[in-house]
N, C-alpha and C positions, 0 to 999 in steps of 0.2 A: 937806909939799905932796907932796912925790916917793910919799911912800907912797901915795895916796890916788890920785894916775895909775898905782902899778904895780897898786893894788886894781882899777880900772874895769879896767885891760887883760886883766888876770887873768879878769875875769867875760866881758868880750867874747869871749876866747879860748875861757871854756868854754862860753857857747852857740854860736859858730861850730862847737865840736867835736860837738856832738849829732845824730843820723844825720839826714838830711832824707828822708823817704818820698815815693816819684814816684807818683799818681796812686793809685788806689784798687781796691777791690773791683769798683764798676761799670766802670772803667776794663779790669778785666782782660780778656786774649785769649781769645774763646772757640774751641773744638776748630773745626775744619775740619768742614761735612757734606758731602756727595754733594748736586749739585744736582740736581734732579729734571729743571725745563728743561733743562739741556744734555743727560740723556739724550732726549729726545723731540728735540730739535732731531739728536740724533746718527743716530736712526733713521730720521727723516724725508730725512735726506740720505743713508743707507744706500739706500730704499726709489728716492730719485728715481735712485741711481744704476744701481740692479739696471732700472729703466727705459729709463734712456737707452743700457743695456747690451743689452738687447733689443733695442728700437729700431734701434738701430747693425747688430745681428745681421742683422735681417730684412733693412734696404736691403741688408745685402752678400749677403743671400743671393739678394735678388731681381736685386741686378747682376749675380751669374755666371749666375742662370739667362736673362737676357735678352742676357748676352756670348754663352752658350753658343746659344742662339736663333739671333742674329746669325750666328755659324761654322757653325751647321748650314745656313739659308738660304744665306749665301754657300755653301758647297760645291755644295747643289742646286744654285744657280743656274749656278756654271762647271759641271754634271755636263750640267746641262739645254742651256751653252750650247753646248756640245761634240759632245753627241749631234743637237742637232737644230738648228743654226745655220746646216747645208745643207738643209733643208725644203726654202726658197723653190727653191733651184737644182737637188735633188732634184725637185722635182714639173714644171720644166720637161724633166729629162731623161723623164720619162715621156712624152711627146710624142715625140720621139724613138724610144726603144723602142717605141710604139703603133705608128707610120709603120712600123717595119721588120716590126712579125708584119703590119699590113694589106701588104705589098710580098711578101711571103711569100704570105698567103693566096689574094692576085692571082693568080699563077703555074698554070698549070694545068700537071694531074699529068701530062699526056704529052708537055708543053713540054720537061722535063728529059730528056728522053729521045730526041728529036725532033733537039734542039738541044745541044753539049757549050758554046756560050756561054752559052745560058739556064743550063745546072746550074751552068757558076761562078758565073754571078750570084747564082743561089740559092745556091748554098753559102757564101761569102762574105758575103751577107747573116743566114744562118744563125750563120755561123762572129762575127759582129760582134753580132750579138744575143744570144749565148749570153755573150759577155764582157761587152755593157753588164748584162746582168741577175747576173752573176759582180761586177760593181763595184760594184749596187746595193747586195747581201747582203755586202759587205763594209762596206758602210757602215751595216749595221741599218735596209737597206730589204727589206722582203722582198713579195711578191705574195698578195694575197687573192683568192681564186678559190673562192667559196662555194656552187661548183654541190649542188643539195642538199639546204640548211641554210636553217632557219627564217630566216627574214626580220627582220634589226635591222638600224632608221631608224640608230643611231648609227655602222651600219660600209655601209650599203647605200643604192642609190641605187632607187626602184621606176618603173620607165620603162613600166612597163603590165603590167597583168592576164591571166594566161592562162585559159581558161573550159577545162573538160573535159579537162585533161590528166593526171585519175588521182592526183595528189599531195594529200598533205593539202592545207586552206587554210592561206593563207601561206606556203609552199615555195616555194623558190627553181628556177624549172624552167630558166632561161637566163638566161646571161651575156652580156649585150653588149657589154662592158668590163670587167676586172679592178681589181679595188684595189688599193690597196699601204699599206702599216703603217710609219712610221719608229720603230722603240723602240718603246712600248707608245700612240703616239699613231698617230691619221688619217692619211696624205697625201694619198690620193685614193680617197671612196666608190668600192663596185663599183655600175655600173651592171646590174640584174637585171630580170628580168621573173617575176612573181608570181604560182603558181597560184592560184586564185578558183573557191569551188565554183558550183555551176551553181544559177541562183535555183530556187524552187521552182516549177512550174506554177500558174495561177491557177485555181481552182475555177470562178467565175461569171463567165459574158461582160460582166457591169459591172466587175472587178478589170480585165477589159485597158484600159477606158477610163481613166479621169482617173489611178488607182492606177498604172498601166502607164507612165503618161508620166513620174509624177514617179520611179519608180522607174528610169526610162532618165536622167533629169537626176541623180539621183544618180550610176548609174556612171558617165556622164563625168564627172564633180566627180571621183569618185575617183582618175580616171584621171589627171587632171593633174599634174603633177610640181611640187610646192609646196617643197623640198627646196634649192633651188638657192640 
């Protein structure tokens, strides 16, 4: 009986000593192959990244340009404020300068020779007028005297028309009041008289009637000052 047990134990041991196969050919691991889908996603990601970088660069350039424009405008505003900030005050001071010029013009030529007092007063007014003009020039304010120049509505204000002046049509033949410029801007227009060519004589008596009246009305309308 003991021999039978030993024999059965040996058979079991022999069965257990046989190698056990795990998996089969169907379960063998296949070699790794590159995924085409991953490559497509990578290229799409790179394209999106390049587009985003281009957009950011464009936004940066625009922001830098806008910043430079703001700086340029700020510098121009500061320059204009320093140059033209006294425009209103200077315009008021022009009246003082005009009054001193009128006072000198009102003194007769022989009054200075006849009276030392009048002479001293005239010299004092002249010195004050020169000092006023010098102070205006130091602040960029200069006088405009356009006598003999072509009329420019941007700089001049026509007060009347002078016929038979012998000058070309549109030429300034008289300066009623001098103009002034501050920097590159007009501070006060010059009041002037402008030459106008004489009208051609009418050929017939009929033209002296209704047409002549129309021409007179047109000339009167042209003399009106509409630039104020």
